[in-house]
Every structure is written in C-alpha cells, then in structure tokens.
N, C-alpha and C positions, 0 to 999 in steps of 0.2 A: 154650310148653309147655301142653298141653291138661290140663284138669282130669280127674282119675281118677274114673270113675263109682263111685258108692257100692256098686254091685253087685260091684265088683272088690275092695273092701276085705277081705272075708272070704277071698278067694283069695290076696291078698297076705299076710295073716296066716298062712294055711296054708303058703305057700311058705317063709316065714321061720321060723316056729316048729316046724312039723312036718317040712317038707322040708329044713330046715337050709340053705336058700340064703342067701347073703350079701345084706345089705340093699343094698349097692352094685349087685349083679347084678340084683336085682329092680327097683331104681330105673332101671337102664339099659333093662330091658325095657319099662318104662312111660314112658320118656323124661323122667324127672324126677330130682331130686337125692335122695340118701339121707335128707336132712333131711325131705323130704316123706313118705317111707315111714315114718320114725320117728314123725312126727306122726300118721299114720294108725294105727300100732300103739298109740301112747299113747292115742289117742282110744278105740279099741276096748277096750283094757284098762280104761280109766276107766269105760266104759259097763258092762263086766262087773261091776265092783266096786260101782257105784252102786246096782244093783238089790238088793244083799244087805244094805245098811245099814238098821238099824231107826230109826224116828224117835225123837228125843230129846225127852222132855217139857220144855216151856218153864218150868214152875214146879212143882217137886216139892211134894207135900203129905204131911202126917202122917209116918209112920215111914219113908217112902220118902226123905225129905230126909236122914235120918241115913245111909242107905246111899249116897247120892250125894256126901256130904261126906267127905273123907278126912283122916286124921291130925290134924295140929295145927288144921286148919280146923274140925274137929268140936268140939274143946275151946274154940276161940275163939268159935264160934257159941254154944255152951252158956253161956259166961261172959257174952256179950252178951245172951242171952235172960234170964239171971238178973237183969240190971240193969234190964230193961224193966219199967215199972209195968204192973200188970194192969188 
C-alpha cells in the first residue's frame, strides 16, 4: 500500500465532506483502508482547530487570578491567603 501524498489530503477531505462520498469508496480509490482516510481527516480537522486556540498564561497575576479561579476554588484560595503571614 503506497503512502498517500500530502497534496491529496485536501482533495480527500473535499470528497468526503463536500462531495458526500463514503469513506470506504474514497479509500478504495486510493488503495488503502477506511481507517487511513479517517486518520487523514482527523489530522486535517485537528490542524484547523489548533490555529484558533489562544495561548493560556502559565501564572496568572493580580486580578486576573480571580477570574481564572472558579466557584469553591476561589473561596478556598481566599481562605488560604488569609492564613498566610505577610
């Protein structure tokens, strides 16, 4: 079974998502298994979503920390801060 060239990946996605072809039929055209086509589609979808995520700050500061801590965690954090010596 030959490796599917990267240039074909977009065409495969178009066939399945826009052309409504069955994954098994597309796999038969490329001489591979449906699992290979699903892997390509998953990779392409993951690449689409990875570009839209914003970086998360590693250590919040000031008032930002209060907005990142939710519910009971906020009250627990406040009670712990109250116990700390200054």
